[in-house]
C-alpha positions as CSV (number, residue, x, y, z in Angstrom):
1,M,89.4,100.9,110.5
2,D,87.0,103.4,112.0
3,L,84.2,104.1,109.3
4,T,83.4,107.3,111.2
5,D,86.8,108.6,110.3
6,S,86.4,111.6,108.0
7,T,88.6,110.0,105.5
8,Y,86.0,107.3,104.8
9,S,82.8,109.0,105.8
10,T,83.2,112.2,103.8
11,E,80.4,112.5,101.3
12,F,80.5,114.1,98.0
13,N,76.8,114.4,97.1
14,G,76.5,117.7,95.3
15,P,75.8,117.4,91.5
16,S,79.0,119.0,90.7
17,D,81.0,116.6,92.9
18,K,79.3,113.5,91.4
19,D,79.8,114.6,87.8
20,Y,83.1,116.3,87.9
21,G,84.8,115.8,91.4
22,V,87.6,113.1,91.2
23,R,88.9,110.9,94.1
24,V,92.4,110.2,93.6
25,F,94.1,107.1,95.2
26,W,98.0,107.1,94.6
27,D,100.1,104.3,95.2
28,L,103.6,106.0,95.5
29,N,105.6,102.9,95.5
30,R,104.2,101.8,92.2
31,A,104.1,105.2,90.5
32,D,106.9,107.2,92.1
33,L,108.2,110.7,91.6
34,E,111.5,111.2,89.6
35,R,112.6,114.0,91.7
36,K,111.6,115.2,95.2
37,E,110.9,118.6,93.8
38,Q,108.0,117.3,91.8
39,A,106.0,117.0,95.1
40,K,105.5,120.8,95.0
41,T,103.7,120.9,91.6
42,I,102.3,117.3,91.3
43,F,98.8,118.4,92.4
44,N,98.6,121.0,89.7
45,Q,100.0,118.5,87.0
46,I,97.4,115.9,87.9
47,T,94.7,118.5,87.7
48,S,95.9,119.6,84.3
49,A,96.0,116.2,83.0
50,L,92.5,115.5,84.1
51,R,91.2,118.6,82.5
52,K,92.8,117.4,79.3
53,A,90.1,114.8,79.5
54,D,87.3,117.1,80.6
55,P,88.0,120.8,81.6
56,R,85.3,120.5,84.3
57,F,87.2,117.8,86.3
58,R,88.5,118.8,89.7
59,I,90.2,116.9,92.5
60,C,88.2,116.8,95.7
61,M,90.0,114.1,97.5
62,L,93.8,112.9,97.3
63,T,95.2,110.0,99.3
64,I,98.8,109.1,98.9
65,Y,100.1,105.7,100.0
66,G,103.7,104.5,100.3
67,D,107.0,104.1,102.1
68,F,107.9,107.8,102.3
69,S,111.4,106.9,103.8
70,L,112.3,105.6,100.2
71,F,112.0,109.3,99.1
72,G,114.0,110.8,101.8
73,G,111.6,112.0,104.4
74,D,108.3,111.7,106.3
75,P,105.0,112.4,104.4
76,E,104.6,116.0,105.8
77,S,108.1,117.1,104.8
78,L,107.8,115.7,101.3
79,F,104.1,116.7,100.6
80,L,103.7,120.1,102.4
81,R,100.1,121.0,102.9
82,E,100.7,124.4,101.3
83,Y,101.2,122.5,98.0
84,F,97.5,121.6,98.0
85,P,94.3,123.7,97.9
86,R,92.6,124.0,101.5
87,E,89.2,122.6,100.1
88,I,90.5,119.3,99.1
89,V,90.5,116.2,101.5
90,L,94.2,115.3,101.8
91,V,95.5,112.2,103.3
92,L,99.1,111.0,103.6
93,K,99.6,107.3,104.6
94,H,103.2,106.2,105.5
95,I,103.3,102.5,105.2
96,P,106.9,101.0,105.6
97,E,108.0,98.1,103.7
98,R,108.3,94.9,105.5
99,D,109.9,91.5,104.9
100,A,107.6,89.1,103.3
101,Y,106.1,86.3,105.4
102,C,107.6,82.9,105.0
103,R,104.5,81.2,105.9
104,D,105.0,77.4,105.7
105,D,107.8,77.3,103.1
106,P,110.6,75.5,104.7
107,D,113.2,76.8,102.2
108,C,112.1,80.4,103.0
109,K,112.5,79.8,106.8
110,K,116.1,78.8,106.3
111,E,116.9,82.2,104.8
112,K,115.3,85.6,105.3
113,P,113.4,86.4,102.1
114,K,114.9,89.3,100.2
115,D,111.7,90.4,98.5
116,K,109.6,93.0,100.5
117,D,105.9,92.7,100.9
118,D,104.4,95.8,99.3
119,L,101.7,96.9,101.8
120,P,100.5,100.3,100.2
121,H,98.4,98.6,97.6
122,H,96.7,96.4,100.2
123,V,95.7,99.5,102.3
124,L,94.8,101.4,99.1
125,K,92.4,98.6,98.0
126,Q,90.8,98.5,101.4
127,D,90.5,102.3,101.6
128,I,88.8,102.5,98.0
129,N,86.2,99.9,99.2
130,I,85.5,101.7,102.5
131,H,85.1,105.1,100.6
132,T,82.6,103.8,98.2
133,L,80.3,102.6,101.0
134,A,79.7,106.3,101.8
135,N,79.6,107.4,98.2
136,N,77.2,105.6,95.9
137,P,77.9,105.8,92.1
138,P,78.2,107.6,90.0
139,F,81.4,109.3,90.8
140,N,84.9,109.5,89.4
141,I,87.8,107.5,90.8
142,L,91.5,107.9,89.5
143,I,93.8,105.2,90.6
144,I,97.4,105.9,90.2
145,T,99.4,102.5,90.3
146,S,101.3,100.1,88.1
147,D,100.2,97.0,90.0
148,P,98.3,94.5,87.9
149,D,96.4,93.4,91.0
150,F,94.2,96.4,90.6
151,T,92.7,95.0,87.3
152,H,89.9,93.2,89.4
153,V,89.3,96.4,91.6
154,I,88.8,98.6,88.5
155,K,86.5,96.1,86.7
156,K,84.3,95.5,89.8
157,L,83.9,99.2,90.6
158,H,83.3,100.0,86.8
159,K,80.4,97.3,86.8
160,Q,79.1,99.0,89.9
161,G,78.8,102.3,88.0
162,Y,81.8,104.1,89.1
163,V,83.8,106.0,86.5
164,M,87.3,104.5,86.8
165,M,90.5,106.3,85.6
166,L,93.9,105.1,85.7
167,A,97.4,106.5,85.5
168,C,100.4,103.8,85.3
169,R,103.9,103.5,84.0
170,G,104.3,102.7,80.4
171,D,105.6,99.2,81.2
172,A,102.4,98.2,83.2
173,E,100.4,95.3,81.9
174,P,97.8,96.4,79.2
175,S,95.1,94.6,81.0
176,L,95.3,96.9,83.9
177,G,93.5,99.8,81.9
178,K,90.9,97.6,80.2
179,Y,88.1,98.9,82.3
180,A,89.4,102.5,82.8
181,Y,87.3,105.2,81.0
182,Y,90.5,107.3,80.8
183,K,94.0,106.1,80.9
184,W,97.3,108.0,81.2
185,K,100.9,107.1,81.2
186,W,102.2,108.2,84.6
187,Q,105.1,110.0,83.1
188,S,102.6,112.0,80.9
189,M,100.3,112.8,83.9
190,M,103.3,114.1,85.9
191,E,103.7,116.5,83.1
192,G,100.1,117.5,82.9
193,G,99.6,115.5,79.6
194,E,96.7,114.0,77.8
195,P,95.3,110.7,78.4
196,V,96.4,107.9,76.1
197,S,92.9,107.5,74.8
198,A,89.4,108.6,75.8
199,A,87.0,105.7,76.0
200,T,88.2,104.0,72.9
201,H,89.6,101.1,75.0
202,Y,86.6,101.2,77.5
203,Y,84.5,97.9,78.0
204,P,80.9,98.4,79.0
């Protein structure tokens, strides 16, 4: 990946950006919309939910990852640019599902595996790491996913001084939110709701 790409090299150095700006990384495959129509209002709902935690929070960057064909269209037709404020950095990353690699499993080679390899969360992790190279802590990161693999990512960035927030489905593993300062159920966030708790489950 090109580190000079504006997606990764954008710096948010103003005091307001560092204290109250929020970078949102959304794994659409692991925290999907219930209806396509929600795409029109989801930015306002996420903003409303964030401001239930702190009324000064504002989204300054939103990156959405997923196989958009599963939601009936390409990224630009699902998430029209007019749905989002002009001033935010918006990135839509269409990452089609692929068949899982058989590698060296002889039984797998005999029959094509049915499970798909979920790529968006791999790219999302990489983008978060690259973005933090251009933005030293403290600043706020909201990860929207129900993938338990992000437990380590959230813990690592928390220990580096980033303020980590999480929105996940209600059936996600509890450990996923262990190091999140604020945590929402994804269903609640889609409705602009309050966090499950504020810092009571936070581990310094």
